[in-house]
Phi, psi and omega in degrees: 000133177296162183229148178279165176302337179280356179099345183284147170302145188293343179254019175262122182297148180282175170304315189286326175299306174306320174289332178286319184292316177300318175298317184299314183300315177296318177295315176300316172299318179293323177287309175306322183283338180261319190246353183080161190299302182309331184273352179266089179279161173300315183297319173300316174302310184304312185293324177296319183287337185078025179240170173282159172303322175294340176280321175299317185288343168304312186273327180223119187299345179198167178296321175308314176295315180298311183296321173295332174285329176298312184295318178299315184297312179302305185300322178291320179298315181298314175295325182295318180303310186294314192290324176302313186289320182290316181299342178278345183289138183291332188211173183304311180298318175291338182284323181289320175301311173307312178301311182296313179294326178288310175308316177284319173305312178307309185296320174301326182265352183227065185297321176306317182293318176307311183293324176293321172297319179283331182290311190283331184254347180246152180284184187266013185268059182072016179059036186245348184239139184277143173292329175226106189306136174094350179292338182293348177270055176307135179058018179060044184297315173290335172292322183291322175293315181302322184292321180300312185294320177300322181298318182298314182296315180296334178267359174088013184271339192235160183282162171299121178201169176275127195282332185292310181299313188292315176305315179291328177287327174293320179289325177294325173299310177305312184297319182300315187294311181302312171301332174287317184298321176294327179276325185231083183302340181285355173300137175282089182300329178289319173298319175297325176300320181293319184290329181281328168301314177300309179303328183287316189284327170304327181279344185239331190282153174298143177275000000 
């Protein structure tokens, strides 16, 4: 692999190129979250970034590549936020509570990111049907919850149940609340978060 005079590999983006890519990703997130995925064209992204379409294509070969990069960025941020809070929990029950609160809290504070996820993973029929069945388990989020539930069972904190099924039920409840909030922003999402925690603990705690 060829190298530049400064020692970097030829395919390694410079600091300026990395900054430009981040700018384009942010512009893409802005457009998808406000205008929707179909209306987010390369021309619109270029205009928002103050660049030519050719300049956008220099960094990303197509709209598909750029929008996928935007989605990947959103999911990485989301996953890191949840993982950090779960890792700080002192024991399995607290970790499950931290998971539920982080899942809701991140989406409450990052509405733009939620729009990107729903625009890119759902079809255009009211945002209720997945383009690819199973793709809602982005970054293995429900598997991560299932692992937390299993750990809690092994530690004797939770009642016997199937972790996979229960994680899907909890995940579905979170998604349902978020979907309603997106359509009805007046929903008190902080209060809904508390109810989701109560719902989750009733589902998993020993009686």
